[in-house]
KOLLOPA-784511 format. One record per residue (C-alpha): residue number from 1; x, y, z. Coordinates in Angstrom, 2 decimals. Layout:
N
+-----+---------+---------+---------+
: seq :       u :       v :       w :
+-----+---------+---------+---------+
: NUM :       X :       Y :       Z :
...
+-----+---------+---------+---------+
END
This chain:
233
+-----+---------+---------+---------+
: seq :       u :       v :       w :
+-----+---------+---------+---------+
:   1 :    2.84 :  -14.40 :   16.03 :
:   2 :    4.64 :  -13.59 :   12.77 :
:   3 :    5.47 :  -10.01 :   11.85 :
:   4 :    3.21 :   -8.35 :    9.28 :
:   5 :    4.49 :   -8.19 :    5.71 :
:   6 :    5.99 :   -4.76 :    4.88 :
:   7 :    3.80 :   -2.81 :    2.46 :
:   8 :    5.73 :   -1.14 :   -0.37 :
:   9 :    4.57 :    1.50 :   -2.85 :
:  10 :    6.24 :    1.33 :   -6.28 :
:  11 :    6.07 :    4.61 :   -8.23 :
:  12 :    7.26 :    4.39 :  -11.83 :
:  13 :    5.77 :    5.62 :  -15.11 :
:  14 :    7.14 :    2.60 :  -17.01 :
:  15 :    4.40 :   -0.06 :  -16.88 :
:  16 :    6.83 :   -2.90 :  -17.69 :
:  17 :    9.19 :   -1.97 :  -14.86 :
:  18 :    6.28 :   -1.52 :  -12.44 :
:  19 :    4.98 :   -4.96 :  -13.27 :
:  20 :    8.38 :   -6.65 :  -12.98 :
:  21 :    9.15 :   -4.97 :   -9.64 :
:  22 :    5.73 :   -5.83 :   -8.21 :
:  23 :    6.00 :   -9.49 :   -9.20 :
:  24 :    9.55 :   -9.81 :   -7.86 :
:  25 :    8.81 :   -8.12 :   -4.53 :
:  26 :    5.57 :  -10.07 :   -4.05 :
:  27 :    7.55 :  -13.29 :   -4.50 :
:  28 :    9.92 :  -12.09 :   -1.80 :
:  29 :    7.31 :  -11.59 :    0.89 :
:  30 :    6.14 :   -8.00 :    0.54 :
:  31 :    2.71 :   -6.47 :    0.09 :
:  32 :    3.00 :   -4.25 :   -2.99 :
:  33 :    0.93 :   -1.40 :   -4.42 :
:  34 :    1.89 :    0.45 :   -7.62 :
:  35 :    1.43 :    4.03 :   -8.82 :
:  36 :    2.05 :    5.29 :  -12.35 :
:  37 :    3.07 :    8.86 :  -11.44 :
:  38 :    3.38 :   11.34 :   -8.57 :
:  39 :   -0.29 :   12.36 :   -8.69 :
:  40 :   -1.41 :    8.73 :   -8.47 :
:  41 :    1.02 :    8.16 :   -5.59 :
:  42 :   -0.41 :   11.13 :   -3.68 :
:  43 :   -3.92 :    9.71 :   -3.94 :
:  44 :   -2.73 :    6.36 :   -2.59 :
:  45 :   -0.78 :    7.99 :    0.23 :
:  46 :   -3.86 :    9.97 :    1.26 :
:  47 :   -5.59 :    6.74 :    2.27 :
:  48 :   -2.85 :    4.20 :    2.98 :
:  49 :    0.30 :    3.96 :    5.06 :
:  50 :    3.33 :    2.28 :    3.54 :
:  51 :    6.53 :    0.94 :    5.06 :
:  52 :    8.71 :    2.10 :    2.17 :
:  53 :    8.42 :    3.92 :   -1.17 :
:  54 :   10.41 :    2.81 :   -4.24 :
:  55 :   10.34 :    5.91 :   -6.42 :
:  56 :   11.58 :    6.54 :   -9.97 :
:  57 :   13.24 :    9.93 :  -10.41 :
:  58 :   12.52 :   10.55 :  -14.09 :
:  59 :    8.72 :   10.78 :  -14.40 :
:  60 :    6.47 :   13.06 :  -16.47 :
:  61 :    4.97 :   15.89 :  -14.48 :
:  62 :    6.31 :   16.04 :  -10.94 :
:  63 :    9.64 :   14.22 :  -10.82 :
:  64 :   10.80 :   11.87 :   -8.07 :
:  65 :   13.14 :   14.33 :   -6.36 :
:  66 :   10.41 :   17.00 :   -6.12 :
:  67 :    7.94 :   14.42 :   -4.80 :
:  68 :   10.49 :   13.24 :   -2.23 :
:  69 :   11.10 :   16.78 :   -1.02 :
:  70 :    7.35 :   17.43 :   -0.72 :
:  71 :    6.63 :   14.16 :    1.10 :
:  72 :    9.39 :   14.83 :    3.61 :
:  73 :    7.44 :   17.88 :    4.83 :
:  74 :    4.62 :   15.57 :    5.96 :
:  75 :    5.93 :   12.05 :    6.63 :
:  76 :    8.98 :    9.98 :    7.55 :
:  77 :    8.24 :    6.98 :    5.33 :
:  78 :   11.59 :    5.71 :    3.98 :
:  79 :   12.21 :    6.38 :    0.27 :
:  80 :   14.47 :    4.52 :   -2.14 :
:  81 :   15.06 :    6.41 :   -5.40 :
:  82 :   15.56 :    4.66 :   -8.74 :
:  83 :   17.07 :    6.48 :  -11.70 :
:  84 :   19.05 :    6.10 :  -14.89 :
:  85 :   21.21 :    9.01 :  -13.74 :
:  86 :   24.29 :    7.83 :  -11.93 :
:  87 :   26.19 :   11.09 :  -11.61 :
:  88 :   27.29 :   12.12 :   -8.14 :
:  89 :   25.39 :   15.42 :   -8.34 :
:  90 :   22.11 :   13.63 :   -9.04 :
:  91 :   22.62 :   11.25 :   -6.14 :
:  92 :   23.32 :   14.18 :   -3.83 :
:  93 :   20.16 :   16.00 :   -5.00 :
:  94 :   18.08 :   12.93 :   -4.19 :
:  95 :   19.63 :   12.41 :   -0.79 :
:  96 :   19.39 :   16.10 :    0.09 :
:  97 :   15.68 :   15.98 :   -0.80 :
:  98 :   15.26 :   13.33 :    1.90 :
:  99 :   15.73 :    9.97 :    0.18 :
: 100 :   17.15 :    7.17 :    2.32 :
: 101 :   19.00 :    5.47 :   -0.52 :
: 102 :   19.63 :    5.74 :   -4.25 :
: 103 :   19.91 :    2.94 :   -6.81 :
: 104 :   21.02 :    3.50 :  -10.41 :
: 105 :   19.33 :    1.71 :  -13.32 :
: 106 :   19.95 :   -0.86 :  -14.62 :
: 107 :   20.29 :   -2.84 :  -11.39 :
: 108 :   20.13 :   -6.44 :  -10.26 :
: 109 :   16.80 :   -7.25 :   -8.54 :
: 110 :   18.75 :   -8.90 :   -5.73 :
: 111 :   20.52 :   -5.61 :   -4.99 :
: 112 :   17.17 :   -3.80 :   -4.82 :
: 113 :   15.92 :   -6.42 :   -2.37 :
: 114 :   19.04 :   -6.10 :   -0.20 :
: 115 :   18.76 :   -2.31 :   -0.11 :
: 116 :   15.05 :   -2.42 :    0.79 :
: 117 :   15.70 :   -4.85 :    3.63 :
: 118 :   18.64 :   -2.77 :    4.86 :
: 119 :   16.47 :    0.37 :    5.00 :
: 120 :   13.64 :   -1.45 :    6.80 :
: 121 :   16.06 :   -2.84 :    9.41 :
: 122 :   17.15 :    0.71 :   10.23 :
: 123 :   13.61 :    1.91 :   10.87 :
: 124 :   12.48 :    2.28 :   14.52 :
: 125 :    9.55 :    0.24 :   15.78 :
: 126 :    6.23 :    2.05 :   15.18 :
: 127 :    4.82 :    4.03 :   18.06 :
: 128 :    1.85 :    2.61 :   19.89 :
: 129 :    0.09 :    5.98 :   19.64 :
: 130 :   -2.25 :    6.42 :   16.71 :
: 131 :   -5.19 :    8.54 :   15.69 :
: 132 :   -6.99 :    5.37 :   14.58 :
: 133 :   -8.17 :    2.69 :   17.01 :
: 134 :   -5.68 :   -0.16 :   17.39 :
: 135 :   -8.39 :   -2.76 :   16.77 :
: 136 :  -11.63 :   -2.84 :   14.81 :
: 137 :  -14.25 :   -5.35 :   15.95 :
: 138 :  -16.51 :   -7.02 :   13.39 :
: 139 :  -18.61 :   -9.31 :   15.55 :
: 140 :  -16.33 :  -12.23 :   16.49 :
: 141 :  -13.61 :  -10.87 :   14.19 :
: 142 :  -10.83 :   -8.64 :   15.54 :
: 143 :   -8.74 :   -6.65 :   13.06 :
: 144 :   -5.38 :   -5.24 :   14.17 :
: 145 :   -5.17 :   -1.95 :   12.26 :
: 146 :   -1.48 :   -1.38 :   12.93 :
: 147 :   -0.31 :   -4.87 :   12.00 :
: 148 :   -2.90 :   -5.58 :    9.32 :
: 149 :   -3.76 :   -8.89 :   11.01 :
: 150 :   -7.20 :  -10.44 :   11.43 :
: 151 :   -8.25 :  -12.85 :   14.19 :
: 152 :  -11.31 :  -14.91 :   15.05 :
: 153 :  -10.83 :  -15.49 :   18.76 :
: 154 :   -7.29 :  -16.89 :   19.06 :
: 155 :   -7.22 :  -18.18 :   15.48 :
: 156 :   -5.68 :  -16.02 :   12.74 :
: 157 :   -7.76 :  -15.37 :    9.64 :
: 158 :   -5.54 :  -15.69 :    6.61 :
: 159 :   -5.91 :  -12.83 :    4.12 :
: 160 :   -4.61 :  -12.68 :    0.58 :
: 161 :   -2.46 :   -9.69 :   -0.43 :
: 162 :   -5.45 :   -8.01 :   -2.12 :
: 163 :   -7.73 :   -8.68 :    0.87 :
: 164 :   -5.08 :   -7.18 :    3.15 :
: 165 :   -4.91 :   -4.09 :    0.96 :
: 166 :   -8.69 :   -3.76 :    0.97 :
: 167 :   -8.80 :   -3.99 :    4.77 :
: 168 :   -6.12 :   -1.31 :    5.03 :
: 169 :   -8.13 :    0.95 :    2.71 :
: 170 :  -11.40 :    0.43 :    4.59 :
: 171 :   -9.89 :    0.61 :    8.09 :
: 172 :   -8.35 :    3.99 :    7.25 :
: 173 :  -11.89 :    5.37 :    6.79 :
: 174 :  -14.38 :    3.27 :    8.81 :
: 175 :  -17.99 :    4.29 :    8.27 :
: 176 :  -17.14 :    6.03 :    4.99 :
: 177 :  -18.27 :    4.72 :    1.59 :
: 178 :  -15.44 :    4.06 :   -0.89 :
: 179 :  -16.35 :    3.88 :   -4.57 :
: 180 :  -15.39 :    0.93 :   -6.73 :
: 181 :  -13.37 :    3.27 :   -8.96 :
: 182 :  -11.48 :    4.58 :   -5.90 :
: 183 :  -10.78 :    1.03 :   -4.74 :
: 184 :   -9.37 :    0.16 :   -8.16 :
: 185 :   -7.19 :    3.28 :   -7.97 :
: 186 :   -6.01 :    2.62 :   -4.42 :
: 187 :   -5.17 :   -0.98 :   -5.30 :
: 188 :   -2.81 :    0.38 :   -7.93 :
: 189 :   -4.65 :   -1.04 :  -10.92 :
: 190 :   -5.59 :    0.51 :  -14.24 :
: 191 :   -9.18 :    1.70 :  -14.41 :
: 192 :  -12.10 :    0.20 :  -16.28 :
: 193 :  -15.21 :   -1.88 :  -15.74 :
: 194 :  -13.27 :   -5.14 :  -15.84 :
: 195 :  -11.15 :   -4.05 :  -12.86 :
: 196 :  -14.24 :   -2.82 :  -10.98 :
: 197 :  -15.83 :   -6.23 :  -11.47 :
: 198 :  -12.60 :   -7.81 :  -10.21 :
: 199 :  -12.92 :   -5.67 :   -7.05 :
: 200 :  -16.49 :   -6.94 :   -6.61 :
: 201 :  -15.13 :  -10.51 :   -6.64 :
: 202 :  -12.50 :   -9.64 :   -4.01 :
: 203 :  -15.16 :   -8.00 :   -1.83 :
: 204 :  -17.28 :  -11.17 :   -2.04 :
: 205 :  -14.29 :  -13.28 :   -0.95 :
: 206 :  -13.47 :  -10.93 :    1.90 :
: 207 :  -17.09 :  -11.04 :    3.11 :
: 208 :  -16.89 :  -14.83 :    3.35 :
: 209 :  -14.15 :  -14.34 :    5.94 :
: 210 :  -15.78 :  -11.65 :    8.08 :
: 211 :  -19.55 :  -12.03 :    7.71 :
: 212 :  -21.88 :  -14.53 :    9.38 :
: 213 :  -24.07 :  -14.31 :    6.26 :
: 214 :  -22.05 :  -12.97 :    3.29 :
: 215 :  -25.26 :  -12.54 :    1.26 :
: 216 :  -26.60 :  -10.12 :    3.89 :
: 217 :  -23.44 :   -8.33 :    5.00 :
: 218 :  -23.44 :   -6.49 :    8.29 :
: 219 :  -19.84 :   -5.20 :    8.41 :
: 220 :  -18.71 :   -4.79 :    4.80 :
: 221 :  -21.77 :   -3.09 :    3.40 :
: 222 :  -22.79 :   -2.08 :   -0.11 :
: 223 :  -23.82 :    1.57 :   -0.22 :
: 224 :  -26.08 :    1.97 :   -3.23 :
: 225 :  -24.65 :    4.45 :   -5.71 :
: 226 :  -21.54 :    5.05 :   -3.57 :
: 227 :  -19.56 :    1.81 :   -3.29 :
: 228 :  -18.59 :   -0.19 :   -0.21 :
: 229 :  -18.24 :    0.74 :    3.47 :
: 230 :  -16.68 :   -0.96 :    6.48 :
: 231 :  -19.03 :   -0.60 :    9.47 :
: 232 :  -17.29 :   -1.98 :   12.59 :
: 233 :  -19.04 :   -2.43 :   15.94 :
+-----+---------+---------+---------+
END
C-alpha cells in the first residue's frame, strides 16, 4: 500500500505566486490547497488537516509571523515561511514564532521542494488516536479518514486530487450539510457561480465512485437549500 500524498496549504496574497507554487507542487506529488490571506487560511484550517503550511510573511491584514504564532497555540502542523526579507532579525522572528524553516524570495522551486521534503521527513508518524473514526463505511466502500484512501473490498478506488480534497472536507463533518460556496472556499478557489457549477461536476464524478445509483445518491446526498452532505453507514 502506497503512502498517502502529503496535503499542503499554500498561503500567499499574490495570485501569480499561488498559482505557480500549486502547479509545481502538484506536479511533484503533493495534494495542494491555496489560501489568499490569513483569514481564508483560518477557514480552511477549521475544516481540514494539512501536513505542512507554506506561508508568505508579507500579507495584508494579519501577517505570516502573527499567523504562525497564533497557530502554534493550537496545532503542531509544520510551517515553512516565505518572505522577501532576508535579514537575520526577520528570520529569527519567524523561527521564534514557531516556524520550522524560512526561505527568502526569490528562490529556486527545487530548493522549496527540498526544504518541504526535509521538514516532512522530520515529522513523527501520526498517532493512531483520533476524535474522528478511522474508517467511514459507505456500503461496500471503506474510506480511511487518516490516510485519505478509499477501498472497495481489497481494491483501491482511485481518487483525483479534487475528489480527495472533497472527501477530506466531508469526512471532517459527516452528517453535516456543506454549502457549495463553502466547498469552493475550502477547495481554495475564487468564488462565483462558475466555480460552484464546477463543484457540482466534481460531486457527480465522486458519486459515480461511491454510489450504487449516482442518480439517487444514498451516501453523498444533496440537501435542498443547504448543499451536500456525506451520510456514512
